[in-house]
C-alpha positions in Angstrom: 127.2 50.8 25.2 127.0 47.1 26.8 126.1 44.1 25.0 124.8 41.3 25.1 127.4 37.9 25.0 127.0 34.2 24.9 128.4 31.8 27.4 130.9 29.7 25.6 130.6 26.6 28.8 126.3 26.9 28.0 125.3 28.5 25.2 122.9 30.9 26.5 122.5 33.9 26.4 123.9 36.5 28.8 122.5 40.0 29.1 124.0 43.3 30.6 122.9 46.0 30.7 122.4 48.3 27.5 123.1 51.4 29.8 125.5 52.6 31.2 124.3 52.4 34.8 126.1 54.3 38.2 125.2 51.7 41.6 125.0 53.6 45.1 124.7 52.9 47.9 122.2 55.1 49.2 119.7 58.0 47.7 121.5 60.6 49.5 125.1 59.9 48.5 123.3 59.8 44.9 121.7 62.4 44.7 124.7 64.5 46.0 127.2 63.3 43.3 124.2 64.2 40.7 124.0 67.8 42.6 128.3 68.3 41.8 127.5 67.1 38.1 124.8 70.1 37.5 126.9 71.6 39.3 130.1 71.8 37.5 127.9 72.2 34.1 127.0 75.5 35.5 129.8 76.9 35.9 131.6 75.8 32.5 128.9 77.9 31.0 129.3 80.4 33.5 132.9 80.7 32.2 131.3 80.1 28.7 129.1 83.5 29.2 126.2 81.0 28.2 122.8 79.4 30.3 123.3 76.6 31.0 119.6 74.7 29.9 118.3 72.3 32.5 115.2 70.2 32.1 114.0 68.9 35.1 112.1 66.5 36.8 109.1 66.1 39.5 108.1 63.7 42.2 110.0 62.2 45.4 113.0 61.1 43.6 114.4 64.2 42.7 114.0 66.0 46.7 117.2 64.7 47.5 119.0 66.2 44.8 117.1 69.7 45.3 117.4 69.8 48.5 122.2 69.0 47.5 121.7 72.2 45.3 119.9 74.4 47.5 122.6 73.4 49.9 125.5 74.0 47.2 123.6 78.0 46.6 123.6 78.8 50.1 127.0 77.6 51.5 128.6 77.2 48.6 128.1 79.6 47.0 126.6 78.5 43.5 125.0 81.1 41.6 121.8 79.4 39.0 121.1 83.2 37.3 122.5 81.8 34.0 120.1 78.5 34.4 117.0 77.7 32.4 114.5 75.2 33.3 112.4 73.7 32.0 110.0 71.0 33.6 108.9 67.6 32.5 105.3 68.2 32.8 102.5 69.0 34.5 98.5 67.6 35.8 96.3 68.8 33.5 93.6 71.3 34.5 95.8 72.2 37.6 95.8 75.5 38.9 100.1 76.9 39.5 98.5 77.5 43.8 97.4 74.1 44.3 99.0 71.7 46.9 99.3 69.6 43.8 100.5 71.6 41.3 104.5 70.7 39.9 104.7 74.7 39.8 104.5 74.8 43.8 106.9 71.7 43.9 109.3 73.5 42.0 109.0 76.0 44.0 109.0 74.7 47.4 111.8 72.7 46.6 114.0 74.8 44.5 113.2 77.9 42.8 112.2 79.8 46.2 115.6 79.1 47.6 117.6 80.0 44.7 119.2 83.0 42.5 117.4 81.6 39.8 115.6 84.3 37.9 111.6 84.0 37.2 111.2 84.7 33.9 113.5 81.7 32.9 111.8 79.0 34.9 109.8 77.0 32.7 106.9 74.5 34.4 104.2 73.2 31.7 100.6 75.5 32.0 97.7 73.4 33.3 95.3 76.2 33.2 94.7 76.8 29.8 91.7 75.2 27.9 92.2 72.6 25.9 91.8 74.3 22.1 94.8 76.5 23.4 96.8 73.3 24.2 99.1 72.3 21.1 99.9 75.4 20.3 101.7 75.6 23.7 103.0 72.9 23.7 105.2 74.2 20.0 105.8 77.0 21.6 107.3 75.3 24.5 109.3 72.7 21.9 110.2 76.7 20.3 112.0 78.5 23.3 113.8 75.3 23.8 114.9 75.0 21.1 115.9 78.4 20.4 118.3 77.9 23.2 119.8 75.4 22.0 118.3 72.4 23.4 118.7 70.5 26.4 122.1 70.5 28.4 121.4 68.2 30.9 117.1 66.6 31.5 116.6 65.4 34.7 114.3 61.7 34.2 113.2 59.9 37.5 110.8 56.8 36.2 107.3 55.8 36.5 106.4 51.6 37.6 105.3 51.2 33.7 108.6 52.9 32.7 107.2 56.0 31.4 108.9 59.2 31.6 107.7 62.6 31.5 103.6 62.0 31.7 105.5 60.0 28.6 103.2 56.9 29.0 103.3 52.8 27.7 102.4 53.3 24.2 104.9 56.4 24.1 106.8 56.3 20.3 110.1 58.1 20.4 109.5 61.0 17.9 106.2 61.9 20.5 105.9 65.7 20.8 105.1 67.9 23.6 101.3 67.1 24.3 98.4 66.2 26.0 97.8 62.8 27.5 95.6 60.7 29.1 97.3 59.2 31.8 97.7 55.3 32.2 96.0 53.7 35.3 99.3 52.9 36.7 100.6 56.2 37.1 96.9 57.1 38.6 96.7 54.5 41.4 100.6 55.6 42.3 99.9 59.5 42.6 96.8 59.0 44.2 97.8 59.0 48.0 98.7 62.6 46.9 94.9 63.5 45.6 93.4 61.5 48.5 92.2 58.5 46.4 91.5 57.5 42.8 89.1 59.7 42.6 90.4 63.2 43.2 93.4 61.8 41.3 93.6 63.9 37.5 93.3 62.2 34.5 95.8 63.8 32.3 98.9 65.9 32.2 101.2 67.9 29.4 104.3 66.1 29.6 107.8 67.6 26.9 107.6 64.7 24.3 110.1 61.9 23.8 111.0 63.1 21.5 112.4 66.4 22.8 114.3 64.1 25.9 116.0 62.2 23.1 117.7 65.5 22.3 118.7 66.6 25.4 123.1 66.3 25.4 123.0 64.2 28.5 120.0 62.5 30.1 119.9 60.9 34.2 117.9 58.8 34.8 117.6 58.6 38.7 115.8 55.6 40.8 115.5 55.0 44.2 114.0 51.7 45.6 113.4 48.5 45.7 109.4 49.2 44.2 111.5 51.0 40.8 113.6 47.4 40.9 111.9 45.6 38.1 111.1 48.2 35.8 115.2 49.8 36.5 115.9 46.1 34.6 113.2 46.0 31.9 114.3 49.5 30.9 118.0 48.9 31.1 118.7 45.0 30.2 115.4 44.0 27.8 114.6 45.3 24.2 113.7 48.8 23.4 109.8 48.9 22.9 107.1 51.9 23.4 105.7 49.5 25.8 108.0 50.6 28.1 109.8 54.3 27.3 112.5 53.9 29.1 114.6 52.0 27.0 114.2 54.4 24.6 117.3 55.6 26.5 119.3 52.8 25.8 119.9 54.6 21.5 120.7 58.3 23.4 124.2 59.4 23.3 124.9 59.9 26.4 122.5 58.9 28.9 123.0 57.0 32.1 120.9 55.4 35.0 122.0 56.9 38.3 120.8 54.1 41.5 120.7 52.6 44.9 121.3 49.5 45.7 117.8 49.1 45.8 116.6 50.3 42.4 119.6 48.1 41.0 118.8 44.5 42.6 117.3 43.1 39.9 119.9 44.1 37.6 122.2 40.3 36.1 125.2 41.7 37.6 123.6 42.3 40.8 120.8 40.3 41.3 122.9 36.6 39.8 126.1 37.6 39.7 127.8 34.5 38.8 126.0 34.2 34.7 127.5 37.5 34.8 131.4 37.4 36.0 132.9 34.1 38.3 131.7 34.8 41.9 133.8 34.2 44.6 130.6 31.2 46.6 130.7 32.1 49.5 127.2 31.0 51.6 125.1 33.8 51.5 125.3 33.7 47.5 125.2 29.8 47.2 122.0 30.0 48.7 121.0 32.2 46.4 122.4 30.6 43.4 120.6 27.4 44.8 117.7 28.8 44.9 117.5 30.6 42.9 118.3 27.6 40.3 115.3 25.3 42.1 113.0 27.3 42.4 114.0 28.2 38.1 113.5 24.7 37.5 111.1 23.9 40.0 112.1 21.1 41.4 113.1 20.3 45.1 116.8 21.7 46.6 117.1 18.1 46.6 116.6 16.9 43.4 118.8 18.7 41.3 122.0 17.2 40.1 125.2 17.6 38.9 124.4 18.6 35.3 121.2 21.5 36.8 124.3 22.8 38.0 126.5 23.2 35.3 123.6 23.7 32.3 122.3 26.9 34.1 125.8 28.9 34.4 127.4 27.6 38.1 129.3 24.0 37.5 132.0 26.8 39.4 130.2 26.0 42.2 130.6 22.4 41.5 133.6 22.5 41.3 134.6 24.3 44.7 132.4 22.6 46.1 130.3 18.9 45.1 128.8 17.4 43.6 125.5 18.2 43.8 124.2 16.3 46.5 125.9 18.3 48.5 125.7 21.4 47.6 121.3 20.8 48.2 121.9 19.3 51.5 123.8 22.3 53.3 121.5 24.3 51.2 118.3 22.4 52.5 119.5 22.2 56.3 120.0 25.5 56.4 116.3 26.6 55.3 115.0 23.9 57.2 116.7 25.6 60.1 115.1 28.8 60.0 111.8 27.5 60.4 110.2 27.6 64.1 107.0 27.6 66.0 108.6 29.6 68.4 109.6 33.3 67.4 110.6 34.1 71.0 112.9 30.5 71.4 112.2 27.8 72.4 112.3 27.3 76.3 114.8 25.0 77.3 115.9 23.4 73.4 119.2 23.4 71.8 119.4 26.3 69.8 122.1 26.1 67.6 120.7 25.9 64.6 117.8 27.7 65.6 116.6 31.0 64.8 116.4 32.8 68.2 117.7 32.4 71.6 116.0 30.1 73.9 117.7 32.0 76.9 115.8 33.6 78.6 113.2 31.2 78.4 110.7 34.6 79.0 111.8 37.4 76.8 110.6 41.1 76.6 109.7 42.1 73.1 109.1 45.2 71.2 107.0 45.2 68.7 107.5 48.4 66.6 103.9 49.5 64.1 104.6 52.4 61.4 100.6 52.6 61.1 98.6 51.3 63.5 97.4 48.1 61.8 101.3 46.9 60.4 101.4 44.3 63.2 98.9 42.7 62.4 98.2 42.8 58.7 102.6 41.7 59.0 103.6 39.6 61.6 100.0 39.3 63.4 100.6 34.9 63.3 103.4 36.2 65.0 102.8 38.7 67.5 99.7 36.2 68.9 102.0 33.7 69.7 104.8 35.6 71.4 102.1 36.7 74.0 100.5 32.9 74.1 103.4 31.7 75.2 104.3 33.7 77.8 106.8 36.8 76.7 106.1 40.6 77.4 105.1 41.9 74.7 104.6 45.9 73.8 104.1 47.3 71.0 104.5 50.5 70.1 101.9 52.8 67.2 104.4 54.6 65.8 102.1 56.7 64.3 98.4 58.0 64.2 97.4 56.2 60.9 95.0 59.7 60.6 94.6 60.0 57.0 94.1 56.8 56.3 90.2 57.2 57.3 87.8 58.7 55.4 86.0 61.9 55.7 82.8 60.0 56.8 83.8 57.5 58.7 85.6 61.2 60.8 81.9 62.5 60.6 80.1 59.0 61.6 82.6 58.5 65.4 82.5 62.8 65.8 78.0 62.4 65.3 77.9 59.2 67.8 80.1 61.5 70.8 77.2 63.9 70.1 74.6 61.6 70.4 76.0 59.4 73.4 76.4 62.8 75.2 72.4 63.8 74.6 71.2 59.9 75.9 73.6 60.6 79.0 72.3 63.4 79.9 76.9 65.0 79.3 76.8 68.8 78.8 77.3 68.4 74.5 77.9 71.9 73.2 81.3 72.0 73.2 81.6 68.3 71.3 78.4 69.8 69.0 80.6 72.8 68.0 83.7 70.4 67.3 81.0 67.9 65.1 79.6 71.1 63.6 83.4 72.7 62.7 84.8 69.6 61.4 81.1 69.2 59.2 81.6 72.4 58.0 84.8 71.8 56.7 84.5 68.8 54.8 81.8 70.0 52.6 83.4 72.0 51.5 86.7 70.5 51.5 88.8 70.7 48.6 90.9 67.7 46.7 94.5 67.7 48.7 93.2 70.0 50.9 94.7 69.4 54.5 92.1 68.4 57.2 91.7 70.9 60.1 92.9 69.8 63.6 89.6 68.7 64.8 89.4 66.3 62.0 93.2 64.8 62.2 92.5 64.5 65.8 89.1 62.4 65.5 90.5 61.0 62.6 93.7 59.9 64.5 90.9 58.5 67.7 89.8 55.9 65.2 92.6 54.6 64.9 94.2 54.5 68.1 90.6 52.8 69.3 91.1 50.3 66.5 94.9 49.7 67.7 93.3 49.2 71.4 91.2 47.0 70.0 93.7 44.5 67.9 95.5 44.6 70.3 93.3 43.3 73.6 91.9 40.7 71.0 95.7 39.5 71.4 95.5 39.0 74.9 98.4 42.2 75.6 96.5 44.9 78.9 96.5 48.4 78.2 99.9 49.1 80.3 101.3 47.0 77.5 100.3 49.5 74.5 102.3 52.4 73.6 101.1 55.1 70.9 104.5 57.0 70.2 102.7 60.0 67.4 106.3 60.6 65.9 106.1 64.2 65.2 107.9 63.5 61.5 104.7 62.7 60.3 101.6 64.6 62.4 101.5 67.3 59.0 97.9 66.2 58.6 98.8 65.9 54.4 100.0 62.7 52.8 103.5 64.1 53.0 105.6 64.3 55.8 108.4 65.5 56.9 112.1 64.4 57.3 113.0 62.5 60.3 114.3 64.7 63.3 115.5 64.4 66.4 112.7 63.8 68.1 111.3 60.8 66.5 114.1 59.8 67.1 113.7 60.9 71.5 110.5 59.1 71.6 111.7 55.7 70.0 114.8 55.7 72.2 113.1 56.8 75.3 110.7 53.9 74.6 113.0 51.3 73.8 115.2 52.4 77.1 111.9 52.0 79.1 111.1 48.5 77.8 114.4 47.2 77.8 113.7 44.3 74.9 115.2 41.0 74.2 113.7 40.9 70.9 112.1 44.3 68.6 110.7 43.4 65.4 110.1 46.6 63.4 108.4 47.3 60.1 111.5 46.6 56.6 109.4 47.7 54.1 111.8 49.3 51.5 109.9 49.6 49.0 109.4 53.2 48.8 112.7 55.3 50.5 110.6 57.9 51.1 107.6 56.7 52.7 106.8 56.6 56.8 107.9 53.0 56.8 110.7 54.0 55.8 111.5 57.1 58.4 110.3 54.7 61.1 112.6 52.5 60.2 115.3 54.7 59.9 113.5 56.2 63.3 114.2 52.9 65.2 117.7 52.3 63.5 118.9 55.3 64.8 117.8 54.8 67.8 119.3 51.7 68.5 122.4 53.1 67.6 122.3 55.6 69.6 121.4 52.5 72.6 123.9 50.4 71.5 126.7 51.5 74.3 123.8 50.2 77.3 123.9 47.6 79.4 121.1 46.1 78.1 121.2 46.6 74.3 123.6 43.8 74.2 121.1 41.3 74.9 118.5 43.0 72.3 117.9 41.0 68.7 116.4 43.1 65.8 113.5 41.5 63.8 112.7 42.3 60.7 109.1 42.0 58.6 107.9 43.5 55.9 103.7 44.3 55.1 101.2 43.3 53.1 103.0 45.0 49.8 105.4 42.3 49.1 108.0 39.4 51.5 111.6 38.9 51.9 113.5 36.8 49.1 113.3 33.1 49.6 117.0 32.8 50.2 117.1 36.1 52.4 115.0 34.7 55.3 116.6 33.7 58.1 113.2 32.8 60.2 109.5 31.8 59.2 106.6 31.3 61.9 104.2 28.7 59.9 100.4 28.5 60.8 98.2 26.2 60.3 94.7 27.6 59.5 93.3 28.6 62.2 95.9 30.9 63.0 95.3 32.2 60.0 91.6 32.9 60.8 92.7 34.3 64.3 95.4 36.9 62.4 92.6 37.6 59.9 90.7 38.7 62.8 93.1 40.7 64.1 93.0 42.2 61.2 89.6 43.2 60.7 89.8 45.0 64.0 90.6 47.8 62.1 87.1 48.4 60.1 87.7 51.8 58.9 90.8 49.8 57.2 88.8 48.1 54.9 85.5 47.9 52.3 87.2 51.0 50.4 91.3 52.1 51.8 91.6 55.3 50.9 95.3 54.5 49.7 94.3 51.3 48.2 97.3 51.1 46.3 97.6 49.5 42.9 96.3 46.5 44.3 92.9 45.8 44.7 92.4 43.3 46.9 91.7 44.0 50.7 95.0 44.0 53.3 93.5 40.7 55.0 94.1 39.5 51.8 96.9 40.7 50.6 98.6 39.1 53.9 97.1 35.6 53.9 98.2 35.7 49.5 101.5 36.8 50.5 101.6 34.5 53.8 100.6 31.7 52.1 102.4 32.8 49.1 105.9 32.2 51.2 105.0 28.1 52.5 104.7 27.4 49.3 107.8 27.9 48.5 109.1 26.3 51.0 106.8 23.6 50.1 108.2 23.8 46.8 112.2 23.4 47.8 110.6 20.2 49.0 110.5 21.7 52.6 107.4 20.5 55.3 104.3 22.3 54.3 102.0 24.3 55.9 98.7 26.9 55.2 100.9 30.6 56.3 104.5 31.9 57.1 105.4 34.6 58.1 109.3 35.9 57.0 112.0 37.8 59.2 114.9 39.0 58.7 117.8 40.1 61.3 119.5 43.3 61.8 122.7 43.5 63.4 123.9 46.9 64.3 
């Protein structure tokens, strides 16, 4: 177990991980490594003629793991006949054939594709009466104990640090039981249930005690959204408020992470506090900006003593004095600010984020959902058009699942009334309306919409997107609705990226031959729609790279209403005045179905326009705190080099 140490130079405590952690480049390589470890354990148990007892998890994190286990079975002959599995949890109440049941999840992701014996698959029963749950939970634990305990327990981690459904406050000796779900947990799951009001309030979960008794535990976590809770679990004190922190006291626990989930660990986020580092320009910028914000000082006010007292004496020795370092970092940050996101014509661009030439550029903005463009970069979008660039917008998905059912009925009813008013044959429209109304009246929670309902919802989003683009000033010829196939499942869970998604993306890029591409760089959820859309763009750009026009194409990444680039990452910051902030708000308001009660609100109760304005204002305030010009708001971008 890694321990804390005292820095002899500064006297400050430096924290290391208190749990073994392994960081992989991405979730795919990490999942394959875990699958191989499971395969090796199964084979050892087979050679010993013993059962292999696995504790299994659900959610998005283990999907890649289960896919690799299925591959090992089908392509390499790995047998699961000696495996006995016990799942961590199940929503309550929950029918096993429900679209959101963990029984169904495990069958679809793993059990139906391998040779595990059905009687060896155990998932908590969500159909019991409440009176029967206590005895059932005791029997669930007794089955595990009779088999000698869990050989390897696989875990994910919730945003509040829960393991299984052992929420904040769960004790280390807690048993398998019925629990009330934390609001944070329910909000995180609400997308799967088409809203918080449909999300279960309780679940049956394996207790912390049984997890801690497992011979080995592997906790997997992917994506930036898990980075803060991973740091708390691994580096901070053991506390019931973060149940995953209990694993610090497990005799054989490992956290397996991708780079994004590990990004807040001390050795990765602030490596200069842990070991001697090579002070690259990137690392220097990150360290100096972090120091200035930590001390609440403008960059140019940092002193030699500030560097020495905060573990940065090596940087001072290499590149000091502080004045010289401060000036260098201040100038670099200042050079990220531009009111000309498409480049300023006839200007020296040696220190500007974008090229001056060509003066009028072809620009392609990709928007994963029909409102991400105006929410995330509406000010920049409008400025690019106003400064004379040929701006195109590619709406990658229909966004149909984010429209409330009553909105769909309202618009279908409008079409019927419109046809009646103008004497248009209304029989087909009335039939579609009746079919949609009958379905929605009897629709079960999480039931997939019929094609008619999905089309209506998609048309609503399409009309709103067109209205927002018209508000910016774009003609219809520069508005492109891509409708990538991976999204059109009608369910919350989408298909993986496919050849068709990449081809549609590549075709649009080749048609426009842009000098600039803007794409959503949200990486908080490695399985989310934004990430899949970004992967399609990356794949298309790499495929087109040999083309002559691509030599002049730069790719800029923006982020959405949920998060922003770190101040040390920003390469272009486009400022906005108060009037431009209001103009951006008006563009967002064109998306009426996403106001006043959004289907996928998330944990943030603010509307999207409020989140966007707050985020843009906070970015501007960071620049102000660091001693640069004060603006009302800023939109930030990072360039992707391919």
